[in-house]
N, C-alpha and C positions, 0 to 999 in steps of 0.2 A: 735487833731482829730476834725473833724467836725461832728455835730449831724445830718447834712443833708445827707441822704443816696444817693441822686442823684441830678442832676441839679447844683445849685449854691453851690458847695463845696468850703470851704475856709480852708486853713491850713497855719499856720504862726509860727514864731519863736519869742521868747522874747529876750530881750537884757541883762537880769540879768545873771551873771556868778558866779559860786561858785564851789570850789573844796576842798577836804580834802587833806592837805599836809602830815599829819602824825598823829599817835596816841600820847600817852603820851610822853613828852620830854621837851626840853628846847629851847625856841625861843630867838635868840640873836639879830639879826639885819636884815635890808632889804634895797633894792634899787629898784626903779621903773623907767623904761624908759617910758615916756609919749607917748600915742597914739595921734591921730589927734583931740581928744575931751577931754576937761578937766573933771575931776570927781574924786571920792573918791575910793581908794582901802582900804579895811578894813581887818585886820587880827583878827581872832576870836578864841575863844575856846568854846567847847560845841555844835558845829554845824554851818551850814552856816547862821543860824539866832541867833547864840549864842552871848555871851558877847564879845564886841569889846575890844581888848587889845592894839591895835595900829591902826592908820589910817593915810593916807597921801593923799593930794590933788595933782593930776597931773596937769601939766602946760597947756596941750592942744596943744602944738606944737610937732608934731610927731618926735620921735627920740631923744628928749632932755632927759638927765639923771637928776634925782633928786639926792640929796646928799645921801650918805650911812648913814642910820639912825640906831642908837642903840636903841632897844626896851626898855631895862631895864638894862643898864650897863653890868652886868655879866650874864644876861639872865632871862627870866621868865619861871618858871616851869609850864607846862600845863599838867594836869592829864586827862583832858577831850578832848584831841585831839587838832589839829591845823588846821585851815581852812582859806581860803582867799575868799573874795567876791568883785566884782566890776561890772561895766557896760561895755558891749561890746564896743570896740574901744577907751577906755580911757587909756589903757596900751598896749605897744608893748612888754614889758618884765617885769616880776616881779621876783626878785631874793630874796629869803629868806634864812637866815642861821638858821638852825634848827637841833638840835641833838636829834634824837628820838630813 
């Protein structure tokens, strides 16, 4: 929202993205398809600003797939929820295997 009630009103959108994937459960592995810009996708517990448990850098070439990455062998138990954060346009697809 803009503090300006009239005349030069400006409204914008940020590029930071974050979402809750699930509550308590086990995070096993992930795969990321790169967007048109390189950047970091972070998987977290405890909120979108919580502890990073795994992160991956995208290549920056749209549509290229990263390797399937195992987060912690047999999985990481997350009691404080599971979240993902990234910047707009760095990922076309984020696939996470999670049992919640």
